[in-house]
N, C-alpha and C positions, 0 to 999 in steps of 0.2 A: 503494500499500499503507499510506504513511504521509502525513498530511495535514502542513502546514507546523508547526501549532501541537505535533503530535507530535514533529516533528523537533526544535523547539526545546526540549521538554521533556525528551526524550531526551538531546540534547546537554548540557544543564545537569546532568542526572543524571550523566552519564559524567564531567564536570569534577569535580564534588562528589566521586564515588567514587575520583577519581585523588587529589584532595587529602586524603581521608579515608584514614589511615595504619592504622585499626584494622579489623581482620577480625571481621565480626559475622554470623551466620547469616541476620540480618534483610535483608541486602542481596542475597542469594543470587538471588531473583526479579528485581530491579531489575537485577543484573549480566546476568542472561540476556537480558532485553529489550534493554539497551543493545548488548550484542555482537550479537544477531541484526540489530539496526538497523544496526551498523557494517558487518557482514557484506553486507547488503543494498545499502549506499551503495557498497560496495568492488567487490563481484564483479558486481552487475547493473547499477549505475548508472554505475561507472567512474567514481566520484567519492567518494574517500576522505574521511571526514568526520573521522578520527582519525588523528594520527601513528602509524607501526609501533610504535614504543615504546609509546605510550600504550595502543594497542590490546594489546600482549603483557602489558603489565602488569595491566590488567582481565582479560584470559584467565586469568593465571597466578592472580590472585586468586580468581576463580569456581573454579578447578580445586583450588586449596587448600582452600577451603571445603568444596566437595563431598566431598573425600578426608577432611576433619575431621567432617563431617555426613553420612555415606554415605546416610542415611534420606531426604535432601533432594534427592538425585540423581534426575532424571527422564529419561526416554528421549529427549525432545525437546530436550535441553540441549545449547549449542554443543559442549560438551566430548564429547558422546557421538555427533557426526554431523560430517561434512564441511560447510563453508559452502555457501549456494546461490551460483549462478553462470551459469545458462543465459539466453541471449537467444534470440529468435526469428528471428534473421537467418539462421542456418545450420541444418541438420538435426542432432538429435541423435544420439550414437553411444555406445555402451558402452565403457569403457575394458576391457582384458582383465584388468587387475590395478587395484584401486582406486589414485588418485593422491592419497595422503595429504599431510597436512601434515606438518611437522617440529617436533618440541619445541625450544623454544629456551632458550638459555644465554647469560649475559652476564658472566660472570666465571670465575675458576680455582675457585671453590669449587663453582659448579654443574657444572663439567666433572667435579671428583673425584666428586661424588655420582652423577652419570651413568655414570663408570667403575664405582663400587662396584655400581651396580645391574647393569650388565653382567656382574661377575664373579657377582653373585647369581644371575642366570638362568642362567648357564653353570657355572661351578665356581669356587670361590675360587682355585684354583690353577693353572686355565686361562691359559696365555699367550695373550692377544688382541692382535692386529694392529690398528690403527686407521689407515685410511686418510684423510687430511685433503686438501680441495680448496675452491677458493674457491666461494662462493655467489653466483651471478651475479644481478644484479637486473634481471630482463627479464619475458618473459611465457612461462608453463610451456606445453609441447606435449608430445604423445605421438605417435610414430611407428611405424606397424605395417608391417613388411615380410614378404612373403609369397613364397616362392620366389625370394629374391633381389631383388624389385622391390618399389618403395615402394607400399604399397596403399593407405594412409590415413595423414591428419595430422588431429589434432585437439587443440583447446584443453582445459586442465585441467577447465573448467566446474565442476561440484560436486564433481568428484573420481570420481564412479561414472559419470556422463554427461558428456560433453564435446559440443562444436561441431565438427562435421566441415569442414575448412578445407583439404582436400588441394590444391585449384588454388592458393590462395595459399601452401602452404607449397613447392609447386613452383617459386615464384619466388624461393626463397631459394637462391642459386646454392652456398652452401656445403654444402647438405644434399644428398647423392648419391641420384639417382633408383635406383640400383640398387648392390648389394654383393655379393660373392661368400659369404655367410654358409653356403651349401651345401657350401664346401669343409672345412667343420668339422661337416657333419651337421645344421645348423639348418635346419629348413624355415619357421618362424614365429617372429619375435621382437618385441616391444615395447620401444621406446627412448625413455626420457625425456629431456628437455633444457629448454633456456632459450633463446628467441629475444631476441637483444640487437642493439644498434646500436652499432658503433666510436664512442667519443668524437669522433674526428677527423669522421667521417662525419656524427654529429650536429651539432656545430658549423658545417660547411660547408652543411649542408640548413638549418640556421637563417639562417646568412648569407645565403643564396639567397632565403629566404622575406622576411627585412628588405629586401633590395633590391628585392624585388617589393612591398614595402608591407604585406607580410603578417605578423601576428603569429607570433614564434617559439613553437615545440612547448615544452612545460613541461619535459620531463627524457626522457632515454633511455628508461626503463622505460614511462611512459605512451605514448610514441611508438611503441615495439615492440607493445605491447598493441593499441593503436588501429589501427595498419596491419594487424595479423594479421587484423582483423574487417572490413576494408574490402571493398565488395562487388565493386570493380574489381580485378582482378589486375594491370593494367599499372601501376596507382598503387602497388600492393605492391612490384612489382619497382624503381620509381623510389626507394623510401626506402633502399635500400642495406641491407637486414636481414641478419643472419648468425645463426648458432646455435650453442651449445655443448650437445652430448649427453653427459649424465654419468652415465647408469644404464640397463641393461638389467633391465627388470623382470619380463620373462617370455619364455620361449622353448620350442620344442618341437623334439625331434631325430626324424631318421628311424629307423626300427627297427633298422637296421644299424649305428647309431653310439652310443658311449658318450659321456658328457659330456665335451667336450675340456678341456684343461688350462686354457684361456683363460676358460673359466666356471667356474674353481674360486674366484677371489677377484674382489671389486670392482676391484681395482687392474689385475689382469691382463685383465679383461674391457674396461676403457677403454682400456688400451694396445692392445688387439686393434682396437677401434673405430677407433683413430687410424690404425693400420697400414692399416684397410681404406678410409681417405680421409674418416673423419667427423672433423669440428670437435670436438675434447674437451679436458678440463682436463689431459690426459695430462702435459704439460711442468710444471705447477703441482702435481702430487698428490705427497705425501709420505706416507710409511708409518713408523709408530711402534708400539712395543711398550709404553711408559711414559706414562701420562697428562701426567706433568710435562714430557715433551719435547713433547707435544701442547700444552700450555699455553705454553710458551716460544715455539712455532713461532706460535701466534694472536697473541702480542704482538708478534712480528717482523713478521708478514705485515701487521697492522693499520697499521704504520708506513709501509708501500710500498703499500698499496692504491691510491693515486692514479698509481703507475707503470703498472698494467695498463691495457691498450687499452679494457677495458669496466668499466662501473660494478658493484661488488660491494659487498654489505652485510653480509659476514660470511665466515665459514667453515663447511664442512660436514663432520662428523666421522663416519664410518662403520665398524662392525665390518667387516674387510677380508673375511674367509671367509663365502662365501655358505652354506655348512652351518650355521656359526653364526648367521648371519641368520635361517634358516629355524627353527632351534631357538628363538631369541629371539621371533620373531613380532612382532605387531602389536596396538596397540590400535586402536579404531574412529577414533581421530584421527592417530596417527603411528606409524612403525616404532619397536621399542624398540631397534633396532640402529643407528639414526642420531639425531644430535643437530645442531642449528645453533648456531654461536657467534656472535652478533651484536656488529657493531662499535657503537661509539657512534652514538646516533641523530643524522640528518641531516635530521630533519623535525620539525616542531613547529606547534602553532597559536599565533597572537599576534593582536593588534588593529593595524589601520591608524590611527594618530592624525592624520597630516596628510601632504601632498605638499609637498616644496621642489622648486623648479626651477634646475637648473645650466646653465651655459653652457660648451660646450666649445670647442676650439681652432679648430674651423670654423664656430663660431656655433650649433651644433646644441643646441637646447634640450631638456635630459634631464630629465623627472620622476623624482624619487627619494622613494620611501615612506619615512616615519619610522614606527617600529612599536615597540610594547612590547618592551623588550629581552628576548630569548630565546635560551637555550643550545641551539646545533645544532652537533653534530660537534666539540664542544671549545672552540667559540668564541662568544662572545655577540653576537648578530645585532641591531643597532640600526635599518640603513638597508637598502634594498632597491631596485636600479635598476627602473624601470618601462618603460623604453626609448622609448616615445613614446605620444602620446594615442591611437592606434588601439588599441594593446596595453591599455591602461585601458578603452577602450570594449569591446573583444572580451571583456575579463575580466569586464566589468562591475562594475569596482571602485567602493567608495564610502567615503568617510571614516568611520570608526566601524566598518567591517567586521570581523568575525572572519575570519582567513585563514589558509590553510595555507602554510607556508614550507618551503622545501627548500634544503639546501646540498649541491650536487653534487661531485664530484670535482674539479672546477675551482676550488673553494672560493667561487665566486661565488653568494651567496644570490638566490633567486628566489621570488616568489608563485607558487604552483600556481594557486590558485583562491581566491575568496571564499566561505565558508559562507553562501550566500545564506538558506538555510533559517533562520537564526539572527538575521536581521535584525528589529528591533524598530520600524523606521519612523523612528528619531532620525538615522539614517544620511544624510550630505551629498554632494552631487555634486562630483566633482573638476573645478574651473574652471582651464581653461589661461589664462595672461595673454596680454595682446594686447601688452604691451611687453616689452623685455627686463629681467629681474631685476637685471642689472649696470648697464647704461647708460641704461635707460629708452627707448631707440629704439624704434619699432614693428617686431613681428616680422611675417616673411614665410613663406608656406607655398608652397614650391617644387613646381611641378606634378610630378607622378608620384612624389614622395617622402612619407612618412609624418611626417616631423618638421617642427616650427616652427624657423626660423633666425633669428638676427640678423647683419644683413649689416653693421654698422657696424665696419669695419676697426679702429677705434680703441677699440672696446669693451675695458675693462681685464680682464674674465673671460678673453677670448681672447687678449690679450696674454701674459698669465701662461702659459696653457697652451701656445701657440705657442713660447714660449722654453724650456719644459719640454721639448717634443719634439724641438726644434732640438739640445738639449744631451744627448738621451737617448742610451743605450748603442748603439742600432741606428743613430743618426744620427750627429751628431759626436763621440759618446763623450766628452764633457767631465765626466771623472770629478770628484767632489767639488763640482760644481756641481749638487746635488740639488734637490726641488721646495721644500722648506723654505726653503733659502738663496736660492733665485729668488724666492719670495713675500716673504722678508724685504728684500731687495734693493729690488723694486719697490715695497714699501709704504714705505720710506724714500727713494725717489726716485733710487736709485742704478743702477737697471736699468729702463728703459723699453721696450725693444725688442730684436729680435735682434742688430742690429750693436751695441748698447751693452755685449753680452758683453765686446767687445775694446776697450772705453775705460773700464772700470770704474774709478772713483777709489779707489785702493789705500789713499790716505792716510786716507780716511773708513772702510774696512772695517777698517783697523788699530785704529780707535779702539772697535770692537764687541767685545762680549763673545763669546768662543768662538773667537776668529779670533787665533791664535797666529802666530808667524813661520813655523813649519813647514807648518802648515795653508795659510798665504797662499801659501807658495812652492809647494806641491803643485797648488793651484788654479790659479796663474799658469801652471804649465808645462802643465798640462792644457789650458788655454785656447790657448797657444801652439800646442801639438801638434796641435790641432783644426785649424789654419789648412792642414795638410798632408793633409786628409783626402780620399779620392778623390771625383770629383765626384759619383758615385751617391749617396754618403752625404748631400752638400750637397742634392742634390735632393730626397732622402727628407725630409732635415731642415726643408726649406721648409714641409712639410706640405700640399702640393697634393692637393686632394680626389680621392680614388680611387687615390692613387699610391702603393702599397707598395714595399716594397725592391726586389722583381723589376723591377717596371715602371720605377723609378727607374734601375736598371742598363741597362735597355732605352733609356731616354731619353739617359743618359751615353754609352753606347756608339756612338750616332748622331752625336754632334757633337764638335767640337774643343774648343768653348768654349760656356758656357751661354747666351751671347747669341745663338748662333744660332737656339735655339729661340724667340726673339721673333718671329721671320718664319714659323715652320711654321704651316700651317693644319690643319684636322682631316683633310683629304684626305691630306696628306703624312704626318701622324702614324699614321693608320689603315693605313699601309704597314708599319709596325714590327710586330714579333712581339707578338701577344696585346694590342694595342692597339685596343680597340673604339671606338665613336662616343661613348660615355658618358665613357671616361676622355679620348679626344682633344679633347672639348669643353671638359672641365675644365682640361686643360693650356692649350690655347688661352686660355681666359678668365684664368687666372691670369698668364700671363706678358704679356697686354694690358693688365692692370691698373697703371697709374703707380706707385702706392705699392709694389707688389711689386718693380718693376723699380729703384725708388731703393732699396729695402732691398738687392738683390744688388750694385748699385753701391757702397754703401757698404761692404758686405762685401769687395769686392775691394780698395778702398782701404785696408782694414784688413791687406790680405796674405792674405786667405782665398783659396785655390784654387778657381777656377772653371773650370779647363781639364782636358781630358781628355788627360794627356800619354801614357798607354799608348796611346791608340787614335787620336787625331789624325782623328777622324771615319772611320777604317776598322777594321775587327775586327783585332786582334791575331792575327798568324800564328803557328801553333803545329801540332803533331800532331793537334789537336782541330778546326782550323779548318773551318768549314762544318758542323760536327756539333752537334746539340742535346740537350740533356738535361734530364731532371726526375727527382727524387728523391722517393721514397715509402716510408712504413713508418718504423721505428726503425733508425737506424744503430747499429752496435756500435763501431765504431773511430774515426768521424768526427762530428764535428757537421755537419749539414746546410750551414750556412751557410759552414764551411772546405770541405766538398765542393764547394760551388758555385763558391766563390773558385777552387779548383784548375782547374776546368773553364774558367774565364773567363781564368785566366793562360796556358792552353795553347790559347787561341783559340776555345774552344767557347762555346755560347750556351745559357743556361738559360731554360725555357720555364715558363709558368704552369699548362699543363694537357696533357692527353694530346690528341693531334691528328694527323692524317696527317703534319704537319710535324716530328713528334718521331722522331728517331733512336735514343736510348737511354732506357729508362726503368730506373733504379738502384733494386732492391727490396730494402728490409730488414725487419725483423719486423713482423707483424701489417699487411702491405699491404693496402689497401682496394680502394675501386671503380676507382682509377687503374689498378691491375693487371688486373682484370677488363676493362676497357674496351681496354687495350692488347692483351690477348689477342683480344679480339674483331675489333680492327682487323687484326692478324695481319702488319703491316708494322713493327713496332717490335721492336728488339732488348732483350730484357729479360733484365738481367744483376743478378748480386749484388753487394755491396759488396767482396768479395774481388776478383770480376772486374774491377770498377771501379778498384781500387787497382793491379791488374797493369797495366790499360790505361794509366794515366797515369804508371807506372813507379815507384810509391811502395811 
């Protein structure tokens, strides 16, 4: 539809319009062309060329100009119809009611203006209830139930016609295949919702892809949208999608039934869906009668948005009464009775200036993009991790590219993609180094891994990172010995390796600025306390590749002293719970390394605990002896690490995943794929946090 030259020109026009603060009737035609282009890229190509906030700014500018100059409004303007969005992969179907967009607001003033318009449509003195719920950042869907059975699932498409994806919808286990709508006299109903991916599921999926040498998916929203349109339903099932159903858009009743009370208000209808077994925002919904209370809640909710298990980009405020909604009606673009309050933008476009290569504690070389500073979600982003060389090649990134940057709920920014259509020919290929940027030793490409690695154990960059990891909270927990102090001590020659933590020259420290008597005493005490940490923390702190906290506990429980692991081979290690060939090989390699054994010996000489006093090579006996546990979801009364410690203190074992060896799965809020897998196995006892606490007598 558009040539590369057209795309470059339209993008430049978009940027010029964003920078132009003056509303001039002469730019209406240009605005229409830019927005139509952005719609095509977003809905048809699945390649957004503008950040959401940028698009909204241009759309509002066009809408304002058309309101100011109504004679300039045309029937084909983006404000008069719903954006394009059909592909040829799936058959088109008509929605029973158009899936309109929502009008957007960004501040309290916008919400008060909308409140005034609502009262103008109804009556100035009418008491209006507003229902507020999260605006989930996923892929929109429409579900039709006929005589209690799921009859059809469709994408939003262009709002009038969608893509029929019923087979893929049926792979989403949170969506009921049937529901007793007929108990209230409902024959047919159309329900709107959003397909989303749990943040933890998304993270785990990307970790798996990285382990397999594949590029991570960009963000949960794109992952959900792309998965819905996959042609293989078995692949859809693997992605762990879920859904949030948030609106009943249409229904018919049998002739013998009047409208039930559950369909009098939006709030009641969503609570009803929840009771019928549908995933809804029922627990997050609030009802207010004063717009100022709505505004206060919006501010409060934005502060805790990252606590939710799914990505949200705002809140949706709806007139609660369905009768009032009918009276207010809709425009061709959006319902008058609903509005979106958008949170601070988490996407923006920037420019890739250069790539720097950093060395991690295990020698992994990580490319880091340095970009034009850009504000996203309240912070200014200047650096973005690019993970490895394969990611750069798969994303087709070049120095000088215009890029789309996103900052998700975990606050880590990443590059979604380059805007390749804007290239001028002056962009440069990103060249990976052949030698370590810290020590200049040759880099090694390990078979079956995506990353390049520096294998020089004396590499200064690795030394500092290893010391930081050893002293970290989840390892030896040496408080007050933070990264800044470790780097400072290393640069001054006061700390050169891990054992050096216990032989620091305190007389030299006393001469340094910022180290008073109290801070030195606190640091000395923290270092002394660390000598008595459990063996599992020491093993984790040593930084063995692929050995996390849980695996470190498994290794510690198997021996009476760490030196026993020197003679373990991969076959023996593989007999331990959840230790596979890859981890076993890494453990053997670590303990066979002479320098690593010398480090461990030096730590013992300094009085660091290397023994498993509580185990003695055997599992502690207690009421949970021989029982295995796994925790999933969010616990309300306990930290997961504390709960796992309770299990171990009573003789139980913590597993890494769901398997036939698992006895108890302890389920918190928003449990994901582990719960579904446990149910499928049918041999695992699934208990709540409360039941777990009763079990251990706490």
